[in-house]
C-alpha positions as CSV (number, residue, x, y, z in Angstrom):
1,M,-3.8,-4.8,-7.8
2,E,-7.5,-3.9,-8.3
3,A,-8.9,-1.8,-5.3
4,D,-12.2,-3.9,-4.9
5,G,-10.3,-7.1,-4.7
6,F,-8.1,-5.9,-2.0
7,V,-11.0,-4.7,-0.1
8,R,-12.4,-8.5,-0.4
9,R,-9.5,-9.9,0.9
10,R,-8.9,-7.8,3.8
11,R,-12.9,-8.4,4.6
12,M,-12.4,-11.9,4.9
13,T,-9.4,-11.5,7.3
14,A,-11.0,-9.2,9.4
15,E,-14.1,-11.5,9.9
16,T,-11.9,-14.6,10.0
17,A,-10.0,-12.7,12.8
18,G,-13.3,-11.6,14.6
19,N,-14.6,-15.0,15.4
20,D,-12.2,-15.6,18.6
21,P,-14.1,-16.6,21.5
22,G,-13.5,-16.0,25.0
23,V,-11.7,-13.1,25.5
24,A,-11.4,-10.7,28.5
25,G,-12.6,-7.3,28.4
26,A,-16.0,-7.8,27.0
27,S,-16.7,-4.1,26.7
28,A,-13.4,-3.4,24.5
29,G,-14.0,-6.5,22.3
30,A,-17.3,-5.4,21.1
31,E,-16.1,-2.1,20.3
32,V,-13.5,-3.8,17.8
33,R,-16.1,-5.9,16.7
34,W,-19.0,-3.2,15.7
35,L,-15.9,-1.1,14.1
36,G,-14.8,-4.2,11.9
37,G,-18.1,-4.9,10.4
38,R,-18.8,-1.2,9.9
39,F,-15.7,-0.4,8.2
40,W,-15.5,-3.2,6.0
41,G,-19.2,-2.9,4.9
42,V,-18.5,0.6,4.2
43,S,-15.2,-0.1,2.0
44,E,-17.1,-2.8,0.0
45,S,-19.2,-0.4,-1.1
46,I,-16.8,2.3,-2.1
47,V,-15.3,1.2,-5.5
48,G,-18.5,-0.2,-6.4
49,S,-22.1,1.3,-6.0
50,L,-20.6,4.3,-4.7
51,T,-18.2,5.4,-7.3
52,P,-18.5,8.8,-7.8
53,R,-19.7,9.8,-11.6
54,I,-18.0,12.9,-13.3
55,G,-19.9,15.7,-15.2
56,G,-23.5,13.8,-15.5
57,E,-21.9,10.8,-16.7
58,T,-24.7,7.9,-16.9
59,E,-24.5,4.1,-15.4
60,L,-23.0,1.7,-17.8
61,Q,-26.0,-0.9,-18.4
62,T,-23.4,-4.2,-18.6
63,V,-20.4,-5.3,-16.6
64,D,-19.2,-6.9,-20.2
65,C,-18.3,-3.2,-21.1
66,I,-16.1,-2.3,-18.5
67,R,-14.3,-5.6,-19.1
68,V,-13.9,-5.0,-22.9
69,A,-12.6,-1.6,-22.0
70,Q,-9.9,-3.0,-19.6
71,D,-8.9,-5.6,-22.1
72,A,-8.6,-2.7,-24.8
73,Q,-6.9,-0.6,-22.2
74,T,-4.0,-3.2,-21.5
75,E,-2.5,-2.1,-25.2
76,D,-2.2,1.1,-24.1
77,S,-0.1,2.9,-21.8
78,E,-1.2,3.0,-18.0
79,P,-3.2,6.0,-17.2
80,D,-1.1,9.2,-15.8
81,Y,-1.6,9.3,-11.7
82,E,-1.5,12.9,-11.7
83,G,-3.9,13.6,-14.7
84,L,-6.7,11.1,-12.9
85,P,-7.5,12.8,-9.7
86,Q,-8.0,16.0,-11.2
87,G,-11.4,15.0,-12.6
88,A,-12.2,13.2,-9.4
89,S,-15.2,14.7,-7.9
90,T,-15.3,16.1,-4.3
91,S,-17.0,12.6,-3.1
92,T,-14.3,10.8,-4.4
93,H,-11.6,12.7,-1.9
94,M,-14.6,12.4,1.1
95,L,-14.7,8.8,0.5
96,A,-10.7,7.8,0.3
97,G,-10.4,10.6,3.3
98,A,-13.1,8.6,5.5
99,V,-11.4,5.0,4.8
100,A,-7.8,6.4,5.7
101,G,-9.0,8.4,8.7
102,I,-10.7,5.4,10.3
103,M,-7.6,3.2,9.8
104,E,-5.0,5.7,10.9
105,H,-6.9,6.0,13.7
106,C,-7.9,2.4,14.8
107,L,-4.7,0.5,13.8
108,M,-2.7,2.9,15.9
109,F,-5.0,3.6,19.1
110,P,-3.2,1.4,21.5
111,I,0.3,3.7,20.9
112,D,-2.1,6.7,21.0
113,C,-3.6,4.9,24.5
114,V,0.0,5.1,25.6
115,K,0.9,8.7,24.5
116,T,-2.7,10.3,26.6
117,R,-1.0,8.2,29.7
118,M,2.5,9.4,29.3
119,Q,1.3,12.7,29.3
120,S,-0.3,12.6,32.2
121,L,1.1,15.3,34.9
122,Q,0.8,13.6,38.2
123,P,-0.1,9.7,37.4
124,D,-0.8,7.1,39.7
125,P,2.4,5.3,41.1
126,A,0.7,2.0,39.0
127,A,1.0,4.0,35.8
128,R,4.2,5.5,35.5
129,Y,5.8,3.7,32.5
130,R,9.7,3.9,31.5
131,N,8.9,3.7,27.7
132,V,6.3,2.9,24.7
133,M,6.6,-1.0,25.1
134,D,7.1,-0.7,28.8
135,A,3.6,0.8,28.9
136,L,2.0,-1.6,26.7
137,R,3.3,-4.5,28.7
138,R,2.5,-3.4,31.7
139,I,-1.5,-2.4,30.7
140,V,-2.1,-5.6,28.9
141,A,-0.6,-7.6,32.1
142,T,-2.3,-5.6,34.9
143,E,-5.6,-4.5,32.9
144,G,-6.5,-6.8,30.2
145,V,-5.5,-7.5,26.4
146,W,-8.2,-5.2,25.3
147,R,-7.7,-2.1,28.0
148,P,-5.8,-0.1,25.4
149,M,-8.5,-0.5,22.8
150,R,-11.3,1.1,25.2
151,G,-12.7,4.4,23.6
152,L,-11.8,3.1,20.0
153,N,-15.3,2.9,18.6
154,A,-15.9,6.8,19.8
155,T,-12.6,7.3,17.5
156,A,-14.2,5.5,14.7
157,V,-17.3,7.5,15.0
158,G,-15.6,10.9,14.8
159,A,-12.7,9.6,12.2
160,G,-14.8,8.9,9.5
161,P,-16.7,12.4,8.8
162,A,-13.8,14.1,10.2
163,H,-11.0,13.4,7.7
164,A,-13.8,13.4,4.7
165,L,-14.1,16.8,5.3
166,Y,-10.0,17.2,6.0
167,F,-9.2,15.6,2.9
168,A,-11.9,17.1,0.3
169,C,-11.4,20.6,1.6
170,Y,-7.3,20.2,1.9
171,E,-7.3,18.8,-2.1
172,K,-10.2,21.7,-3.1
173,L,-8.3,24.5,-1.5
174,K,-4.9,23.2,-2.7
175,K,-5.7,23.2,-6.6
176,T,-7.8,26.5,-6.3
177,L,-5.0,28.2,-4.2
178,S,-2.3,27.0,-6.2
179,D,-3.6,28.2,-9.6
180,V,-3.6,31.6,-8.3
181,I,-0.7,31.7,-6.0
182,H,1.5,29.7,-8.9
183,P,-0.2,28.5,-11.8
184,G,0.9,25.4,-13.4
185,A,3.3,24.3,-10.4
186,N,3.0,23.4,-6.9
187,S,2.8,25.8,-4.4
188,H,4.0,25.3,-1.0
189,L,2.0,28.4,0.6
190,A,-1.0,26.9,-1.1
191,N,-0.5,23.5,1.0
192,G,-0.1,24.9,3.9
193,T,-2.8,27.3,3.9
194,A,-5.2,24.9,2.6
195,G,-4.3,22.3,5.2
196,C,-4.5,24.7,8.1
197,V,-8.3,25.7,6.4
198,A,-9.2,21.8,6.7
199,T,-7.7,21.8,10.1
200,L,-10.8,24.0,11.1
201,L,-13.1,21.6,9.7
202,H,-11.4,18.4,10.9
203,D,-11.5,19.6,14.8
204,A,-14.6,20.9,14.8
205,V,-16.0,17.3,14.2
206,M,-13.1,15.1,16.0
207,N,-12.8,17.2,19.1
208,P,-16.1,15.6,21.0
209,A,-14.6,12.1,20.2
210,E,-11.2,13.4,21.3
211,V,-12.5,14.2,24.8
212,V,-14.5,10.8,25.1
213,K,-11.6,8.8,23.9
214,Q,-9.1,10.7,26.4
215,R,-11.0,10.2,29.2
216,M,-11.3,6.6,28.5
217,Q,-7.9,6.1,27.9
218,M,-6.6,7.0,31.6
219,Y,-5.7,5.1,34.1
220,N,-8.9,4.1,36.4
221,S,-10.7,5.7,34.3
222,P,-14.4,5.8,36.1
223,Y,-16.5,5.1,32.9
224,R,-18.2,1.9,31.7
225,G,-18.4,2.8,28.0
226,V,-18.9,5.8,25.5
227,L,-22.2,6.6,26.3
228,D,-21.9,6.3,30.2
229,C,-18.5,9.0,29.5
230,V,-21.2,11.3,27.3
231,R,-23.5,11.1,29.5
232,A,-21.4,12.2,32.8
233,V,-19.6,14.8,31.2
234,W,-22.7,16.2,29.8
235,Q,-24.3,16.0,33.4
236,K,-21.2,17.1,35.4
237,E,-19.7,19.4,33.2
238,G,-22.0,20.7,30.0
239,A,-22.1,20.6,26.7
240,A,-19.1,23.2,26.5
241,A,-16.4,20.3,28.0
242,F,-16.4,18.8,24.8
243,Y,-15.0,21.7,23.3
244,R,-12.9,23.1,26.1
245,S,-9.9,22.3,24.7
246,Y,-11.3,23.3,20.9
247,T,-8.8,26.5,21.0
248,T,-6.0,24.7,22.0
249,Q,-6.5,21.7,19.5
250,L,-6.6,24.6,16.8
251,T,-3.5,26.2,18.0
252,M,-1.6,22.6,18.2
253,N,-3.0,21.6,14.7
254,V,-3.1,24.5,12.6
255,P,0.9,24.5,12.7
256,F,1.3,20.7,12.7
257,Q,-0.8,20.6,9.7
258,A,0.9,23.4,7.8
259,L,4.1,21.7,8.8
260,H,2.4,18.3,8.2
261,F,1.1,19.0,4.3
262,M,4.3,21.4,3.4
263,T,6.8,18.4,4.4
264,Y,4.7,16.0,2.6
265,E,4.3,17.9,-0.6
266,Y,7.9,18.8,-0.7
267,L,9.2,15.2,-0.1
268,Q,6.9,14.2,-2.9
269,E,8.6,16.5,-5.0
270,L,12.2,15.2,-4.3
271,L,11.1,11.3,-4.3
272,N,7.8,10.9,-6.4
273,P,8.8,14.1,-9.3
274,Q,6.1,12.4,-11.5
275,R,3.2,12.1,-9.1
276,Q,2.6,8.9,-10.2
277,Y,1.3,6.2,-7.7
278,N,4.0,5.1,-5.7
279,P,2.8,3.5,-2.1
280,S,6.6,3.5,-0.7
281,S,7.1,7.4,-1.6
282,H,3.7,8.0,-0.3
283,M,4.3,6.0,3.0
284,L,7.9,7.5,3.3
285,S,6.9,11.3,2.9
286,G,4.0,10.6,5.4
287,A,6.2,9.0,8.6
288,L,8.8,11.9,8.1
289,A,6.1,14.9,7.7
290,G,4.3,13.1,10.7
291,A,7.3,13.1,12.8
292,I,8.4,16.5,12.1
293,A,5.1,17.9,12.9
294,A,4.3,15.9,16.0
295,A,7.8,16.7,17.6
296,A,7.3,20.5,17.2
297,T,4.2,20.7,18.8
298,T,4.2,18.0,21.5
299,P,4.0,21.0,24.0
300,L,0.8,22.0,22.8
301,D,-0.5,18.5,23.1
302,V,0.4,18.2,26.4
303,C,-2.1,21.0,27.1
304,K,-4.3,19.6,25.2
305,T,-4.4,16.5,26.8
306,L,-4.6,18.2,30.3
307,L,-7.9,20.1,29.1
308,N,-9.6,17.2,27.6
309,T,-8.9,14.7,30.6
310,Q,-9.1,17.4,33.6
311,E,-6.8,14.7,35.7
312,S,-8.4,14.7,39.2
313,V,-5.2,14.3,40.9
314,T,-3.6,17.9,39.2
315,L,-7.2,19.8,40.0
316,S,-7.0,18.3,43.8
317,S,-3.5,19.9,43.8
318,Q,-4.7,23.2,43.0
319,S,-4.0,26.0,45.6
320,P,-7.6,26.9,47.4
321,G,-9.9,28.9,46.1
322,A,-8.7,27.9,42.3
323,H,-10.9,27.1,39.5
324,R,-12.6,23.8,39.9
325,H,-11.8,23.1,35.8
326,I,-8.6,23.7,34.1
327,S,-10.1,26.0,31.1
328,G,-7.9,27.6,28.6
329,L,-4.6,27.6,27.1
330,A,-3.1,30.0,28.9
331,H,-4.4,28.4,32.8
332,A,-3.5,25.0,31.1
333,F,0.1,26.1,30.1
334,R,0.6,27.6,33.8
335,T,-0.6,24.5,35.2
336,V,1.7,22.2,33.1
337,Y,4.8,24.7,33.9
338,R,4.1,24.8,37.8
339,L,4.0,20.9,37.6
340,G,6.2,19.9,35.6
341,G,8.6,22.6,34.6
342,L,9.9,23.1,31.2
343,Q,10.5,19.1,30.8
344,G,6.4,19.0,31.5
345,F,5.6,20.2,28.2
346,F,7.6,17.5,26.2
347,K,6.0,14.3,28.3
348,G,5.0,11.8,25.9
349,V,7.2,13.2,23.2
350,Q,8.3,9.7,22.4
351,A,5.1,8.0,22.5
352,R,3.8,11.0,20.3
353,V,6.3,10.6,17.6
354,I,6.0,6.9,17.5
355,Y,2.2,7.1,17.3
356,Q,2.4,10.0,14.4
357,M,5.0,8.1,12.1
358,P,3.4,5.1,11.3
359,S,0.0,6.8,11.6
360,T,0.4,9.2,8.6
361,A,2.1,6.7,6.9
362,I,-0.9,4.8,7.2
363,S,-3.2,7.8,6.0
364,W,-1.3,8.8,3.1
365,S,-0.8,5.6,2.0
366,V,-4.4,4.6,2.3
367,Y,-5.8,7.9,1.1
368,E,-3.5,7.7,-2.3
369,F,-4.7,4.3,-2.7
370,F,-8.3,4.7,-2.7
371,K,-8.1,7.8,-4.3
372,Y,-6.0,6.3,-7.3
373,G,-8.6,2.9,-7.1
374,L,-11.4,5.2,-7.3
375,T,-10.1,7.7,-10.2
376,K,-8.9,4.8,-12.2
377,H,-12.6,3.2,-12.0
378,Q,-14.0,6.4,-13.4
379,H,-11.1,6.4,-16.0
380,N,-12.3,3.2,-17.3
381,K,-16.0,3.5,-17.3
382,R,-15.5,6.5,-19.0
383,R,-13.4,4.8,-21.8
384,A,-16.0,2.4,-22.2
385,Q,-18.5,4.4,-22.7
386,H,-17.0,6.1,-25.4
387,M,-15.7,3.1,-27.0
388,E,-19.3,1.7,-26.8
389,S,-20.4,5.1,-28.6
């Protein structure tokens, strides 16, 4: 399947779905339509005019040359997938990563909303849920069909650049470190180290979006929209509020990403030893890697949610003379233990695993698909140019 054809068909589907009128929750509906226009507009241009060049490659003059090259290529074997990305530029990884990040976060956003609410230490009686499906059903029934999607545009704005840096940094460092540690072979130490460094860039971009998103996801959130939330947080708590959970986020995501990437690459060695483009192996490896990493880091995620949301009920339960805000990982850990005991550190673990499994499966599948499509497109252009010369 050609990447540009895939994108066009998906775009037609998205535009058709976006024409349904009369849906309650205009704010969240606008966010979804805004995201759809942005995402499909960018995706349409990825395989075409924005395809990265390699080593000063010049633009082909006619489409006929590409078609001739593609016809000639059918007589040969399919280009080796593992060989293609080695010539891919950093911009190829950034484009593929940005699309993967946006799709990952947006498709799983309703489950992320449930996870945030289920991690609340002292939830409102109306926001106490038995499980993920019960939470989704009650949120839609009592707050509107678009309520689980509030804050989606903030996530989309952050996810694109965050994941572009994330995957580009990972691919570059993985290859560089593997060449040093274990030349000519895969190195789990290199994979884990590259994932940890990539996380530093990802979280620096994504943390403010996480703060806004999680505050809008909470039950009875007082904010009318993303800009209203940003303005209120800035005025009442200052710019530092957008990075209050940054150290906690890193403390959680560094081991998470180390486990995630090492598990993914290990499973790829077992399921896809030839490293060909194999969607089922990418999806299964991504899902299992995400589930293992998510379960292991849930206690830190609970603390991160508390730091981001600054639950009013939790703050009011603090002893007289306590801080106005919960600040720092140690303070968050003490608060979680005081209010929920050891079980409090695993609040929402079910929702977190359910969120991360398809989330990482989507991310890796989309990333590998676009990386393959872009690099194959480059390969065909170089081949056509060679034949012309």
